[in-house]
Steps between C-alpha positions, in 0.01 A plus 500: 500500500676208671732544795763306306509778239585756767764265647661457156506876446651557846774248421572673167512842662739375766731352237593837347658818635367704207228739608372515145470121483326484838250764389433318177425166679270660755322706234432190288345318793286800602380535143360143521335550840121518529347815661465324838857378490719793400512666848597169661764413243657848518519480879649151503770585248591808708567257784200509735145371517219745420394469866856592616471305826313172538564436869712181455865466592780318321495197732128441451524548124792261472329228698193507278697544176711194564353212295418170666783243486520325166298764309611781272176640357133454572354246263161549340473864608414784267792742454489811720387822334579857606147598610454190713838551670420867568166401655675259733745774601202725570369234731833476684524877539150535643498195729494604866349411838452170674613202292689724255811282504306192397313684224825644366650152503209368293538785251871438469441133436248597231756737350798268494336159434461549121824694462810375325841528667581818306161651588545417868843665503363806321210537746712459811746763375218733397334479841818539699640794303780294346387516139791707373501419134588859412163643389483791739195727498665742261563219248141380529367851449703531183356161392146620576562802272638274227214249521225765517645748254453779753775759548749393766477838673124461532540151647753622756280792598197272556718274715616804701147621559337164569789368708428159349668309219213250461244780473714676239553185294123427503420856389757506223430152356121530519440871442813633334610860518151625573477290817843607609419866451197452723722413796518802725646587835248405768523645850513199722699281256878541522721570200856383452740766637743699289860401580832684506812375327842512667685808389870591521623796693273802549723694263463231234122481534461878486735523201289240319183698579662821370609326181139392441372848592298364791364694794521283814396476859742360757348322804645308793505123465360388833604178673138379520236289334307595186126546545208581272193644674145524357236727656132463407259642758206319338656153545436262788871529582580863413881469517700202370877453497717273285873421488723514189405136433126590514451319831228670698612614846206730587417335834857523619551876441212679670710812571573541126133448412396760758727767357380439145135502613555852635593637152260751343378290207252229412718264298875475454782260410832585662848350452768532762718348770441428863755443775559504871659815644664563834422801724748709304335425165780268385421159349501206736659173383335362188390184688291722731304624200463148356378364837168668415469305176575152632353270762606717795151616587627616839730763350423846643722684251306781330561574133511843332388524136662734247325538163685591178239436233127534438335273241136598549311782669120546525413329173801621304758244388850644499703202374557641153575852615865608546646468846507880527117510476462210744721679753297822472187299581676319784625828644144640488361195675761503777511877541214502748605575859631192678574298184839643395698230687351242260679658200834357391747791497706577192640765271318559170703638210804458720840636401803281553570676831140468615494128405827442689344671805200264483732198489717631781196571719347158426818321600537713811142408598582129469339431162642301210553770234278678250273425204525725193175513301412639157223753553363438149454125543160333543453221757642186329418233752686176541797591280842632585617777275704818497203717603577421865861434605617428853836627623678351801849575626555126545428251223221265609327215320194295576601143421362146536641248746543172312728307736668503838810325642556371847733723694818404681688623803269724709227444238506121512141374492369815332404550139733787422651566155207580271499464120367813329326506163352768273196465283550402140332781296417240236286310750740209559623362832669748734871553428742461792724806538681428823498391866532675833510426873566864598261729684317221682414534868456199728124556487506502119705180493250332729212615278666370187575165661140462606346630177710363217423127542135579416609640165753226416479326162816294553731418793877451476784455747591863447147635551166558323374603159195728547191603305567854382234670712683704761617849400805638686639848470878507481756781484779455249812689397425429137520207260767336287499280194507129577526178303391305807138607495255455208406867495865597444505733797581467871440722802788674677493492882131433551359527852150441626297806605161336555242265358210657309176321592314785325634388160428194292747310286392675181583835663869409555759675286596333175849425377511817291487700824806306618682549170437874532737499799795354303826681585 
């Protein structure tokens, strides 16, 4: 398959807001792909190279992608094909050591020399994370199901267990349902985490559960970072830790690894949260927790893990079992003396009064609210649904920063008023839903002013347009209908709470979450 075919499909996908149309275009391309190509094509149309990172920045890419003066395309060169391009990206991703910069430069010249202008643009956007033609991973997974004829639920489950869209696409398109069914949970390979949807008030969520005749557990929603921990005593590294984005952070959390290593089992996969606590057991500021996940290697803040789910224990996979059974197994594992502090507290089968008490206690302890979970639900990773619903006394949203304006008065010289956007559930470009300059400290203003220029896609007298990469958590009083914004909805009184470096752009809230707050 030629690179130009993928570029044409990407353009066609970006030209429509219809999820059905996007799926159909991607499925048609995948159906034509050769066995060695389908994983690469699926990954590219989801917006990232199969290698994820290739070790080359935007400035270097742009300098090599720019054609020589007076030329538009390479003459006499064979057209680029998908396998050849992927091999060059493999070379970029694995180049290291002395002379690496020169070798990467030669590989980039080899990559871009035969490329047309459209192909160069596609490759630069692909490698810099700017390929936002609207084919998010969920769209591509639906297309994989359509092209392979495999059930969509089976495709999504394989993606959950493998943690890899390319791997799932290859299995489905080359082996069909049988290959997908063979994908199993593997201790030492992270799975996509199950996510909670924003709920209304606690009374509303409990009333909904009662109407559906559900038995629930109510747990505190901690102000921490999601972690997934795998224990395998027979492995070279017996304990490994990943974040919600499946980034491995094992080396940075030795105290968490040590506590899990002390558990009375041979293999386990645990899901939970970790956070920094003060001497009174109250959460320290969120940035203290996140300092352990960034570049601040000198941070001496210790993190405390709290586990609320168990996906595997001593050879037994628990994913498909109801939450009630998983919690019984988790309680048994953490019941040994000295391990009780690792268990997330909560009230199982809680009455309205008991649930209210959990919420009141969580807020008094400095946490965000509660999560209400259906005890009959299996572990449905990577998808937000009504099985888990989070309840907070203050409406909060995780949104994308897509622009920033220069401040005035005391904020002159600072990038202040930020433009907020929600994800388009159809896979299109993010939809602006408002602006805010409230809630920003001087330190945050300085950080924004130093950071935003590196994400700029356009510069104006008023400020910068930004790549939609940064996720910011804002508190709002609600939302109102608006003809000003393309999503038809605008935030009411938004103020910044914090940035969320633990979340990627595809984990931001979509515009439906904003519309749910309409007053």
